[in-house]
C-alpha positions in Angstrom: -12.1 -22.8 4.4 -10.6 -21.2 1.3 -8.5 -18.1 1.9 -11.1 -16.0 0.1 -13.7 -17.1 2.6 -11.3 -16.2 5.5 -10.7 -12.8 4.1 -14.4 -12.3 3.7 -14.7 -12.6 7.5 -12.4 -9.7 8.1 -13.6 -6.1 8.5 -13.9 -4.5 5.0 -11.6 -1.7 5.9 -8.7 -4.1 6.6 -9.1 -5.7 3.1 -9.5 -2.4 1.2 -7.1 -0.3 3.3 -9.8 2.3 3.6 -10.0 3.5 7.2 -6.8 1.7 8.3 -4.4 4.2 9.8 -0.7 4.3 8.9 1.5 4.3 12.0 3.5 7.5 12.5 6.9 5.8 11.9 5.6 4.4 8.6 4.3 7.8 7.5 7.7 9.3 8.2 9.3 6.7 5.9 6.8 7.4 3.2 7.4 11.2 3.4 11.1 10.6 3.4 10.9 8.5 0.3 8.7 11.2 -1.4 11.4 13.8 -0.5 8.8 16.3 0.5 10.4 19.8 0.5 9.8 23.0 2.4 6.7 24.8 1.3 5.3 22.0 -0.8 1.6 20.9 -0.8 1.0 17.5 0.7 -2.2 15.5 0.2 -3.1 12.4 2.2 -5.9 10.3 0.7 -7.5 8.4 3.6 -6.0 10.7 6.2 -7.9 9.4 9.2 -7.3 11.4 12.3 -4.7 13.6 10.5 -1.4 12.3 12.0 0.2 12.2 8.6 -0.9 15.8 7.9 0.7 16.9 11.2 3.9 15.1 10.4 4.1 16.6 7.0 3.6 20.1 8.3 5.6 20.0 11.6 8.4 17.6 10.8 8.9 17.9 7.0 8.1 21.6 6.6 5.2 21.2 4.1 3.7 24.6 3.2 0.2 23.2 3.3 -1.6 19.9 3.8 -4.9 18.5 2.5 -6.5 15.5 3.9 -9.4 13.5 2.4 -11.3 10.8 4.2 -14.7 9.1 3.9 -15.3 9.0 7.6 -17.0 12.1 9.0 -15.8 11.2 12.5 -12.2 11.0 11.3 -12.5 14.3 9.5 -13.8 16.0 12.6 -11.0 14.5 14.7 -8.4 15.6 12.2 -9.8 19.1 12.0 -9.7 19.4 15.8 -6.2 18.0 16.2 -4.9 20.3 13.4 -6.8 23.5 14.4 -3.6 25.2 15.3 -2.3 24.9 11.7 -4.7 27.6 10.6 -5.1 28.1 6.8 -2.2 25.7 6.1 -4.3 22.6 6.6 -7.6 21.6 5.0 -9.5 18.3 5.8 -12.3 17.2 3.5 -14.9 14.5 3.9 -15.1 12.7 0.6 -13.9 9.8 -1.6 -10.3 9.5 -2.7 -11.3 8.8 -6.3 -13.2 12.1 -6.4 -10.4 14.2 -4.8 -8.9 17.2 -6.6 -5.2 16.4 -6.5 -4.1 18.8 -9.2 -2.4 21.3 -6.8 -0.5 18.6 -4.8 3.2 18.2 -4.9 3.1 14.9 -2.9 0.2 12.5 -2.6 0.2 9.6 -0.1 -2.3 6.7 0.1 -2.7 3.2 1.4 -5.4 1.4 -0.5 -5.4 -2.2 -1.6 -8.8 -2.7 -3.1 -8.8 -2.6 -6.9 -12.2 -0.9 -6.8 -10.3 2.1 -5.4 -6.9 1.8 -6.9 -8.0 1.3 -10.5 -10.2 4.4 -10.8 -7.7 6.3 -8.6 -5.2 6.0 -11.4 -7.4 8.3 -13.5 -7.6 10.8 -10.6 -3.9 10.9 -10.3 -3.5 11.6 -14.0 -4.3 15.3 -13.2 -1.1 15.7 -11.3 1.4 18.1 -12.8 4.8 16.9 -14.0 7.2 16.2 -11.2 4.5 15.6 -8.6 5.2 12.5 -6.5 2.9 9.7 -5.3 4.0 7.5 -2.4 1.9 4.4 -1.8 2.0 1.0 -0.1 3.0 -2.3 -1.8 2.6 -1.1 -5.4 2.6 2.0 -7.6 -0.6 3.4 -9.2 -2.4 0.8 -11.3 -0.6 0.0 -14.5 2.5 2.1 -13.7 6.2 1.5 -12.9 7.8 2.8 -9.7 10.5 5.5 -9.7 12.0 4.3 -6.4 11.1 1.6 -3.8 11.7 1.4 -0.1 9.5 -1.7 0.3 6.6 -1.7 1.1 6.6 2.0 0.2 6.7 2.9 -3.5 7.4 6.2 -5.1 6.0 7.2 -8.5 6.6 10.5 -10.3 4.2 12.2 -12.8 4.0 11.7 -15.7 4.0 8.0 -14.7 5.8 5.4 -16.7 3.4 2.8 -18.0 4.1 -0.9 -17.3 3.8 -3.2 -20.2 2.3 -5.9 -18.0 1.5 -6.8 -14.4 4.6 -9.1 -14.5 6.9 -6.1 -15.4 5.3 -4.0 -12.6 5.7 -6.7 -9.9 9.3 -7.4 -10.8 10.1 -3.7 -10.9 8.7 -3.3 -7.4 10.5 -6.3 -5.9 13.7 -5.6 -7.8 14.3 -9.2 -8.8 14.4 -11.3 -11.9 12.0 -13.9 -10.5 10.2 -14.7 -7.2 11.4 -17.5 -5.1 10.5 -18.4 -1.5 13.2 -16.2 0.0 11.9 -13.2 -1.9 8.3 -13.9 -1.0 9.1 -14.3 2.7 11.5 -11.3 2.9 9.1 -8.9 1.3 6.1 -10.1 3.2 8.0 -9.7 6.4 9.1 -6.2 5.4 5.5 -5.3 4.9 4.3 -6.8 8.2 7.0 -5.0 10.1 6.7 -1.7 8.3 2.9 -1.3 9.0 3.0 -2.6 12.5 3.1 -0.4 15.6 6.4 0.8 17.0 8.4 -2.1 18.5 6.4 -4.7 16.7 8.5 -7.6 15.5 5.8 -8.7 13.0 3.0 -11.1 12.9 4.2 -14.5 11.8 0.8 -15.7 10.7 0.3 -12.6 8.5 3.8 -13.0 7.0 3.3 -16.7 6.4 -0.1 -16.1 4.6 1.3 -13.2 2.5 4.4 -15.1 1.5 2.5 -18.1 0.3 -0.1 -16.1 -1.6 2.7 -13.9 -3.0 4.6 -16.8 -4.4 1.4 -18.4 -5.8 0.5 -15.1 -7.4 4.0 -14.8 -8.9 3.8 -18.3 -10.2 0.4 -17.7 -11.8 1.9 -14.6 -13.5 4.8 -16.6 -14.8 7.5 -14.8 -12.7 8.2 -17.4 -10.1 11.7 -18.9 -10.3 10.2 -22.4 -10.7 6.7 -23.6 -11.5 7.0 -26.4 -9.0 6.0 -25.2 -5.5 9.1 -24.9 -3.3 9.2 -27.2 -0.3 9.1 -24.2 2.1 6.0 -22.8 0.4 4.4 -26.2 0.5 5.2 -26.5 4.2 3.7 -23.2 5.1 0.6 -23.9 3.0 0.3 -27.1 5.0 0.6 -25.2 8.3 -2.1 -22.8 7.2 -4.4 -25.8 6.3 -3.6 -27.9 9.4 -3.5 -25.3 12.2 -5.6 -22.4 10.8 -8.0 -24.3 8.5 -7.1 -22.0 5.6 -6.7 -23.5 2.1 -4.5 -21.7 -0.5 -3.3 -24.3 -3.0 -6.5 -24.0 -5.0 -5.2 -20.6 -6.0 -2.7 -22.2 -8.4 -4.2 -21.7 -11.8 -3.7 -25.3 -12.9 -4.6 -26.8 -9.5 -7.4 -28.8 -11.0 -5.3 -30.1 -14.0 
């Protein structure tokens, strides 16, 4: 099957990032990258059960924390677990795109679906100068990062506009072009960063991401070569032979 068909078999939350919980160790890295300071207001879009809010308040000294999630069950769980925070914590049931982020000093989120990330860019435009956004894999849509601890990306308002997706991708990866080593290394960093404590990473996920990352870079014109590297070709063959997943059709000139 084509990789698009395989992805369609996965739960929607995995694909969009909505409802997928960030492990505690990953949230600590995100808040460390954001440089959250004593007394600041932290907002977590897609807060789930509220662990990120707790970490911000108890471990980083945030003055207040606001969580937003579409799941009423998650909001109820977060409110219960954070009941001891009193007026310092608020958890709202709602959509991230409709959130009022204007008073936040730091906003964190993990969404991958463009149906969320593109309109969310407009929401984030209401942040005051100096407010920070820490996200996963990429900065807000159309923007350049301020700092990267891949897969975590820091952006600071007012955001710097990227001239193209090419410029944005290379700025996030910190390279002049994408080869197999870059695609594999960054895919592995992502897999390890979002996995549970002690997880060495899922090789299948890393393989699939590395192959699709290189193909995406090649289609954008930022791969180091237009010819598919032997390692990428080998892994594409493994995906096809052992998992029944086709990826080479993603090459824009695959039918030429």
